[in-house]
PyMOL Python script that loads the backbone (N, CA, C, O; Angstrom):
from pymol import cmd

cmd.read_pdbstr("""\
ATOM      1  N   MET A   1      25.316  14.538 -25.767  1.00  0.00           N
ATOM      2  CA  MET A   1      23.890  14.267 -25.988  1.00  0.00           C
ATOM      3  C   MET A   1      23.536  12.831 -25.640  1.00  0.00           C
ATOM      4  O   MET A   1      22.493  12.564 -25.044  1.00  0.00           O
ATOM      5  N   ILE A   2      24.432  11.888 -26.026  1.00  0.00           N
ATOM      6  CA  ILE A   2      24.145  10.478 -25.736  1.00  0.00           C
ATOM      7  C   ILE A   2      24.038  10.270 -24.234  1.00  0.00           C
ATOM      8  O   ILE A   2      23.164   9.534 -23.774  1.00  0.00           O
ATOM      9  N   ILE A   3      24.923  10.913 -23.451  1.00  0.00           N
ATOM     10  CA  ILE A   3      24.887  10.755 -21.996  1.00  0.00           C
ATOM     11  C   ILE A   3      23.560  11.279 -21.455  1.00  0.00           C
ATOM     12  O   ILE A   3      22.951  10.656 -20.585  1.00  0.00           O
ATOM     13  N   VAL A   4      23.116  12.417 -21.966  1.00  0.00           N
ATOM     14  CA  VAL A   4      21.841  12.984 -21.507  1.00  0.00           C
ATOM     15  C   VAL A   4      20.698  12.022 -21.806  1.00  0.00           C
ATOM     16  O   VAL A   4      19.828  11.803 -20.963  1.00  0.00           O
ATOM     17  N   VAL A   5      20.703  11.446 -23.014  1.00  0.00           N
ATOM     18  CA  VAL A   5      19.645  10.504 -23.377  1.00  0.00           C
ATOM     19  C   VAL A   5      19.670   9.300 -22.448  1.00  0.00           C
ATOM     20  O   VAL A   5      18.615   8.841 -22.010  1.00  0.00           O
ATOM     21  N   VAL A   6      20.848   8.782 -22.139  1.00  0.00           N
ATOM     22  CA  VAL A   6      20.968   7.626 -21.254  1.00  0.00           C
ATOM     23  C   VAL A   6      20.457   7.972 -19.865  1.00  0.00           C
ATOM     24  O   VAL A   6      19.723   7.194 -19.256  1.00  0.00           O
ATOM     25  N   VAL A   7      20.849   9.154 -19.359  1.00  0.00           N
ATOM     26  CA  VAL A   7      20.399   9.561 -18.019  1.00  0.00           C
ATOM     27  C   VAL A   7      18.883   9.686 -17.981  1.00  0.00           C
ATOM     28  O   VAL A   7      18.238   9.215 -17.044  1.00  0.00           O
ATOM     29  N   VAL A   8      18.320  10.320 -18.999  1.00  0.00           N
ATOM     30  CA  VAL A   8      16.859  10.473 -19.054  1.00  0.00           C
ATOM     31  C   VAL A   8      16.189   9.110 -19.115  1.00  0.00           C
ATOM     32  O   VAL A   8      15.179   8.882 -18.449  1.00  0.00           O
ATOM     33  N   ALA A   9      16.747   8.201 -19.911  1.00  0.00           N
ATOM     34  CA  ALA A   9      16.161   6.869 -20.029  1.00  0.00           C
ATOM     35  C   ALA A   9      16.203   6.149 -18.685  1.00  0.00           C
ATOM     36  O   ALA A   9      15.230   5.511 -18.286  1.00  0.00           O
ATOM     37  N   VAL A  10      17.336   6.255 -17.989  1.00  0.00           N
ATOM     38  CA  VAL A  10      17.462   5.592 -16.680  1.00  0.00           C
ATOM     39  C   VAL A  10      16.459   6.180 -15.697  1.00  0.00           C
ATOM     40  O   VAL A  10      15.807   5.441 -14.959  1.00  0.00           O
ATOM     41  N   VAL A  11      16.330   7.502 -15.681  1.00  0.00           N
ATOM     42  CA  VAL A  11      15.375   8.147 -14.767  1.00  0.00           C
ATOM     43  C   VAL A  11      13.953   7.693 -15.079  1.00  0.00           C
ATOM     44  O   VAL A  11      13.181   7.396 -14.168  1.00  0.00           O
ATOM     45  N   VAL A  12      13.604   7.639 -16.368  1.00  0.00           N
ATOM     46  CA  VAL A  12      12.258   7.205 -16.751  1.00  0.00           C
ATOM     47  C   VAL A  12      12.020   5.774 -16.296  1.00  0.00           C
ATOM     48  O   VAL A  12      10.959   5.465 -15.754  1.00  0.00           O
ATOM     49  N   VAL A  13      13.002   4.894 -16.513  1.00  0.00           N
ATOM     50  CA  VAL A  13      12.849   3.493 -16.107  1.00  0.00           C
ATOM     51  C   VAL A  13      12.676   3.403 -14.593  1.00  0.00           C
ATOM     52  O   VAL A  13      11.814   2.669 -14.109  1.00  0.00           O
ATOM     53  N   VAL A  14      13.488   4.144 -13.846  1.00  0.00           N
ATOM     54  CA  VAL A  14      13.387   4.096 -12.383  1.00  0.00           C
ATOM     55  C   VAL A  14      12.012   4.582 -11.930  1.00  0.00           C
ATOM     56  O   VAL A  14      11.389   3.973 -11.061  1.00  0.00           O
ATOM     57  N   VAL A  15      11.542   5.683 -12.523  1.00  0.00           N
ATOM     58  CA  VAL A  15      10.220   6.207 -12.145  1.00  0.00           C
ATOM     59  C   VAL A  15       9.132   5.185 -12.452  1.00  0.00           C
ATOM     60  O   VAL A  15       8.235   4.967 -11.638  1.00  0.00           O
ATOM     61  N   VAL A  16       9.209   4.562 -13.619  1.00  0.00           N
ATOM     62  CA  VAL A  16       8.197   3.569 -13.991  1.00  0.00           C
ATOM     63  C   VAL A  16       8.236   2.400 -13.013  1.00  0.00           C
ATOM     64  O   VAL A  16       7.186   1.934 -12.573  1.00  0.00           O
ATOM     65  N   VAL A  17       9.422   1.921 -12.666  1.00  0.00           N
ATOM     66  CA  VAL A  17       9.531   0.795 -11.731  1.00  0.00           C
ATOM     67  C   VAL A  17       8.949   1.180 -10.374  1.00  0.00           C
ATOM     68  O   VAL A  17       8.211   0.403  -9.769  1.00  0.00           O
ATOM     69  N   VAL A  18       9.283   2.384  -9.894  1.00  0.00           N
ATOM     70  CA  VAL A  18       8.759   2.818  -8.595  1.00  0.00           C
ATOM     71  C   VAL A  18       7.239   2.898  -8.629  1.00  0.00           C
ATOM     72  O   VAL A  18       6.567   2.460  -7.695  1.00  0.00           O
ATOM     73  N   VAL A  19       6.695   3.461  -9.714  1.00  0.00           N
ATOM     74  CA  VAL A  19       5.231   3.564  -9.829  1.00  0.00           C
ATOM     75  C   VAL A  19       4.599   2.184  -9.832  1.00  0.00           C
ATOM     76  O   VAL A  19       3.594   1.960  -9.156  1.00  0.00           O
ATOM     77  N   VAL A  20       5.174   1.258 -10.584  1.00  0.00           N
ATOM     78  CA  VAL A  20       4.624  -0.100 -10.652  1.00  0.00           C
ATOM     79  C   VAL A  20       4.673  -0.750  -9.276  1.00  0.00           C
ATOM     80  O   VAL A  20       3.706  -1.389  -8.861  1.00  0.00           O
ATOM     81  N   VAL A  21       5.785  -0.597  -8.561  1.00  0.00           N
ATOM     82  CA  VAL A  21       5.903  -1.200  -7.230  1.00  0.00           C
ATOM     83  C   VAL A  21       4.868  -0.596  -6.288  1.00  0.00           C
ATOM     84  O   VAL A  21       4.220  -1.320  -5.532  1.00  0.00           O
ATOM     85  N   VAL A  22       4.708   0.722  -6.327  1.00  0.00           N
ATOM     86  CA  VAL A  22       3.722   1.371  -5.450  1.00  0.00           C
ATOM     87  C   VAL A  22       2.325   0.874  -5.767  1.00  0.00           C
ATOM     88  O   VAL A  22       1.545   0.590  -4.858  1.00  0.00           O
ATOM     89  N   VAL A  23       2.000   0.767  -7.057  1.00  0.00           N
ATOM     90  CA  VAL A  23       0.668   0.289  -7.445  1.00  0.00           C
ATOM     91  C   VAL A  23       0.464  -1.135  -6.947  1.00  0.00           C
ATOM     92  O   VAL A  23      -0.598  -1.460  -6.416  1.00  0.00           O
ATOM     93  N   LEU A  24       1.471  -1.983  -7.114  1.00  0.00           N
ATOM     94  CA  LEU A  24       1.344  -3.363  -6.653  1.00  0.00           C
ATOM     95  C   LEU A  24       1.132  -3.416  -5.137  1.00  0.00           C
ATOM     96  O   LEU A  24       0.295  -4.174  -4.647  1.00  0.00           O
ATOM     97  N   VAL A  25       1.893  -2.609  -4.402  1.00  0.00           N
ATOM     98  CA  VAL A  25       1.745  -2.597  -2.938  1.00  0.00           C
ATOM     99  C   VAL A  25       0.337  -2.151  -2.561  1.00  0.00           C
ATOM    100  O   VAL A  25      -0.290  -2.743  -1.682  1.00  0.00           O
ATOM    101  N   VAL A  26      -0.163  -1.107  -3.225  1.00  0.00           N
ATOM    102  CA  VAL A  26      -1.518  -0.623  -2.923  1.00  0.00           C
ATOM    103  C   VAL A  26      -2.538  -1.708  -3.226  1.00  0.00           C
ATOM    104  O   VAL A  26      -3.464  -1.932  -2.447  1.00  0.00           O
ATOM    105  N   VAL A  27      -2.368  -2.384  -4.363  1.00  0.00           N
ATOM    106  CA  VAL A  27      -3.314  -3.447  -4.729  1.00  0.00           C
ATOM    107  C   VAL A  27      -3.284  -4.556  -3.684  1.00  0.00           C
ATOM    108  O   VAL A  27      -4.334  -5.049  -3.270  1.00  0.00           O
ATOM    109  N   VAL A  28      -2.080  -4.955  -3.252  1.00  0.00           N
ATOM    110  CA  VAL A  28      -1.959  -6.022  -2.257  1.00  0.00           C
ATOM    111  C   VAL A  28      -2.634  -5.596  -0.956  1.00  0.00           C
ATOM    112  O   VAL A  28      -3.364  -6.379  -0.348  1.00  0.00           O
ATOM    113  N   VAL A  29      -2.389  -4.349  -0.524  1.00  0.00           N
ATOM    114  CA  VAL A  29      -2.998  -3.874   0.723  1.00  0.00           C
ATOM    115  C   VAL A  29      -4.519  -3.872   0.606  1.00  0.00           C
ATOM    116  O   VAL A  29      -5.217  -4.295   1.528  1.00  0.00           O
ATOM    117  N   VAL A  30      -5.033  -3.392  -0.533  1.00  0.00           N
ATOM    118  CA  VAL A  30      -6.485  -3.362  -0.724  1.00  0.00           C
ATOM    119  C   VAL A  30      -7.053  -4.774  -0.694  1.00  0.00           C
ATOM    120  O   VAL A  30      -8.081  -5.014  -0.061  1.00  0.00           O
ATOM    121  N   VAL A  31      -6.392  -5.711  -1.373  1.00  0.00           N
ATOM    122  CA  VAL A  31      -6.878  -7.094  -1.397  1.00  0.00           C
ATOM    123  C   VAL A  31      -6.883  -7.674   0.011  1.00  0.00           C
ATOM    124  O   VAL A  31      -7.844  -8.333   0.409  1.00  0.00           O
ATOM    125  N   VAL A  32      -5.804  -7.431   0.774  1.00  0.00           N
ATOM    126  CA  VAL A  32      -5.731  -7.964   2.145  1.00  0.00           C
ATOM    127  C   VAL A  32      -6.855  -7.375   2.995  1.00  0.00           C
ATOM    128  O   VAL A  32      -7.517  -8.099   3.739  1.00  0.00           O
ATOM    129  N   VAL A  33      -7.072  -6.059   2.884  1.00  0.00           N
ATOM    130  CA  VAL A  33      -8.135  -5.428   3.675  1.00  0.00           C
ATOM    131  C   VAL A  33      -9.494  -5.995   3.294  1.00  0.00           C
ATOM    132  O   VAL A  33     -10.311  -6.286   4.168  1.00  0.00           O
ATOM    133  N   VAL A  34      -9.746  -6.156   1.992  1.00  0.00           N
ATOM    134  CA  VAL A  34     -11.031  -6.699   1.542  1.00  0.00           C
ATOM    135  C   VAL A  34     -11.220  -8.118   2.069  1.00  0.00           C
ATOM    136  O   VAL A  34     -12.300  -8.468   2.545  1.00  0.00           O
ATOM    137  N   VAL A  35     -10.173  -8.930   1.985  1.00  0.00           N
ATOM    138  CA  VAL A  35     -10.273 -10.311   2.470  1.00  0.00           C
ATOM    139  C   VAL A  35     -10.564 -10.324   3.965  1.00  0.00           C
ATOM    140  O   VAL A  35     -11.404 -11.098   4.424  1.00  0.00           O
ATOM    141  N   MET A  36      -9.875  -9.468   4.738  1.00  0.00           N
ATOM    142  CA  MET A  36     -10.114  -9.428   6.177  1.00  0.00           C
ATOM    143  C   MET A  36     -11.547  -9.010   6.480  1.00  0.00           C
ATOM    144  O   MET A  36     -12.193  -9.591   7.352  1.00  0.00           O
ATOM    145  N   VAL A  37     -12.055  -7.990   5.755  1.00  0.00           N
ATOM    146  CA  VAL A  37     -13.428  -7.535   5.984  1.00  0.00           C
ATOM    147  C   VAL A  37     -14.412  -8.645   5.642  1.00  0.00           C
ATOM    148  O   VAL A  37     -15.363  -8.887   6.385  1.00  0.00           O
ATOM    149  N   VAL A  38     -14.185  -9.318   4.516  1.00  0.00           N
ATOM    150  CA  VAL A  38     -15.087 -10.401   4.115  1.00  0.00           C
ATOM    151  C   VAL A  38     -15.065 -11.510   5.151  1.00  0.00           C
ATOM    152  O   VAL A  38     -16.116 -12.043   5.505  1.00  0.00           O
ATOM    153  N   MET A  39     -13.879 -11.869   5.646  1.00  0.00           N
ATOM    154  CA  MET A  39     -13.795 -12.915   6.663  1.00  0.00           C
ATOM    155  C   MET A  39     -14.539 -12.498   7.930  1.00  0.00           C
ATOM    156  O   MET A  39     -15.246 -13.309   8.528  1.00  0.00           O
ATOM    157  N   MET A  40     -14.384 -11.224   8.346  1.00  0.00           N
ATOM    158  CA  MET A  40     -15.090 -10.750   9.533  1.00  0.00           C
ATOM    159  C   MET A  40     -16.595 -10.834   9.331  1.00  0.00           C
ATOM    160  O   MET A  40     -17.321 -11.274  10.223  1.00  0.00           O
ATOM    161  N   VAL A  41     -17.072 -10.407   8.146  1.00  0.00           N
ATOM    162  CA  VAL A  41     -18.507 -10.460   7.865  1.00  0.00           C
ATOM    163  C   VAL A  41     -18.998 -11.900   7.905  1.00  0.00           C
ATOM    164  O   VAL A  41     -20.044 -12.191   8.485  1.00  0.00           O
ATOM    165  N   VAL A  42     -18.231 -12.806   7.281  1.00  0.00           N
ATOM    166  CA  VAL A  42     -18.629 -14.221   7.269  1.00  0.00           C
ATOM    167  C   VAL A  42     -18.703 -14.752   8.700  1.00  0.00           C
ATOM    168  O   VAL A  42     -19.647 -15.460   9.052  1.00  0.00           O
ATOM    169  N   VAL A  43     -17.707 -14.411   9.528  1.00  0.00           N
ATOM    170  CA  VAL A  43     -17.713 -14.891  10.912  1.00  0.00           C
ATOM    171  C   VAL A  43     -18.925 -14.346  11.654  1.00  0.00           C
ATOM    172  O   VAL A  43     -19.593 -15.084  12.379  1.00  0.00           O
ATOM    173  N   VAL A  44     -19.215 -13.054  11.478  1.00  0.00           N
ATOM    174  CA  VAL A  44     -20.373 -12.459  12.162  1.00  0.00           C
ATOM    175  C   VAL A  44     -21.658 -13.142  11.714  1.00  0.00           C
ATOM    176  O   VAL A  44     -22.512 -13.460  12.542  1.00  0.00           O
ATOM    177  N   VAL A  45     -21.804 -13.374  10.398  1.00  0.00           N
ATOM    178  CA  VAL A  45     -23.022 -14.019   9.886  1.00  0.00           C
ATOM    179  C   VAL A  45     -23.135 -15.430  10.440  1.00  0.00           C
ATOM    180  O   VAL A  45     -24.209 -15.840  10.881  1.00  0.00           O
ATOM    181  N   VAL A  46     -22.035 -16.176  10.419  1.00  0.00           N
ATOM    182  CA  VAL A  46     -22.073 -17.561  10.930  1.00  0.00           C
ATOM    183  C   VAL A  46     -22.444 -17.563  12.404  1.00  0.00           C
ATOM    184  O   VAL A  46     -23.269 -18.369  12.837  1.00  0.00           O
ATOM    185  N   VAL A  47     -21.839 -16.664  13.180  1.00  0.00           N
ATOM    186  CA  VAL A  47     -22.164 -16.615  14.617  1.00  0.00           C
ATOM    187  C   VAL A  47     -23.633 -16.272  14.813  1.00  0.00           C
ATOM    188  O   VAL A  47     -24.298 -16.881  15.651  1.00  0.00           O
ATOM    189  N   ALA A  48     -24.153 -15.309  14.058  1.00  0.00           N
ATOM    190  CA  ALA A  48     -25.557 -14.932  14.192  1.00  0.00           C
ATOM    191  C   ALA A  48     -26.465 -16.105  13.839  1.00  0.00           C
ATOM    192  O   ALA A  48     -27.431 -16.383  14.550  1.00  0.00           O
ATOM    193  N   VAL A  49     -26.150 -16.801  12.726  1.00  0.00           N
ATOM    194  CA  VAL A  49     -26.980 -17.942  12.319  1.00  0.00           C
ATOM    195  C   VAL A  49     -26.928 -19.032  13.378  1.00  0.00           C
ATOM    196  O   VAL A  49     -27.959 -19.604  13.732  1.00  0.00           O
ATOM    197  N   VAL A  50     -25.738 -19.322  13.885  1.00  0.00           N
ATOM    198  CA  VAL A  50     -25.610 -20.367  14.912  1.00  0.00           C
ATOM    199  C   VAL A  50     -26.385 -19.972  16.158  1.00  0.00           C
ATOM    200  O   VAL A  50     -27.046 -20.813  16.767  1.00  0.00           O
ATOM    201  N   ASP A  51     -26.314 -18.698  16.546  1.00  0.00           N
ATOM    202  CA  ASP A  51     -27.072 -18.254  17.718  1.00  0.00           C
ATOM    203  C   ASP A  51     -28.567 -18.458  17.494  1.00  0.00           C
ATOM    204  O   ASP A  51     -29.264 -18.951  18.381  1.00  0.00           O
ATOM    205  N   ARG A  52     -29.066 -18.083  16.314  1.00  0.00           N
ATOM    206  CA  ARG A  52     -30.499 -18.234  16.055  1.00  0.00           C
ATOM    207  C   ARG A  52     -30.897 -19.702  16.105  1.00  0.00           C
ATOM    208  O   ARG A  52     -31.901 -20.063  16.718  1.00  0.00           O
ATOM    209  N   TYR A  53     -30.094 -20.552  15.449  1.00  0.00           N
ATOM    210  CA  TYR A  53     -30.450 -21.966  15.441  1.00  0.00           C
ATOM    211  C   TYR A  53     -30.379 -22.545  16.850  1.00  0.00           C
ATOM    212  O   TYR A  53     -31.227 -23.353  17.230  1.00  0.00           O
ATOM    213  N   SER A  54     -29.381 -22.142  17.622  1.00  0.00           N
ATOM    214  CA  SER A  54     -29.268 -22.684  18.980  1.00  0.00           C
ATOM    215  C   SER A  54     -30.440 -22.207  19.834  1.00  0.00           C
ATOM    216  O   SER A  54     -30.938 -22.957  20.673  1.00  0.00           O
ATOM    217  N   ILE A  55     -30.889 -20.949  19.626  1.00  0.00           N
ATOM    218  CA  ILE A  55     -32.041 -20.456  20.388  1.00  0.00           C
ATOM    219  C   ILE A  55     -33.287 -21.228  19.970  1.00  0.00           C
ATOM    220  O   ILE A  55     -34.090 -21.600  20.826  1.00  0.00           O
ATOM    221  N   GLN A  56     -33.469 -21.478  18.660  1.00  0.00           N
ATOM    222  CA  GLN A  56     -34.652 -22.211  18.208  1.00  0.00           C
ATOM    223  C   GLN A  56     -34.622 -23.643  18.727  1.00  0.00           C
ATOM    224  O   GLN A  56     -35.646 -24.179  19.149  1.00  0.00           O
ATOM    225  N   LEU A  57     -33.440 -24.261  18.694  1.00  0.00           N
ATOM    226  CA  LEU A  57     -33.355 -25.640  19.174  1.00  0.00           C
ATOM    227  C   LEU A  57     -33.537 -25.669  20.685  1.00  0.00           C
ATOM    228  O   LEU A  57     -33.500 -26.740  21.290  1.00  0.00           O
TER     229      LEU A  57
END
""", "prot")
cmd.dss("prot")
cmd.show_as("cartoon", "prot")
cmd.util.cbc("prot")
cmd.orient("prot")
């Protein structure tokens, strides 16, 4: 019985660690994608503003 309990405990720990790692990876990927999108939007806005100001000037 003790061996079974130990095996179950090890399996539970491994599953929890894998889930945590997967969640962290997903969070990192989402953050990177959001940052890239925000940077692209900022660049587009800056370029548009600069174009307008250069046309007005």
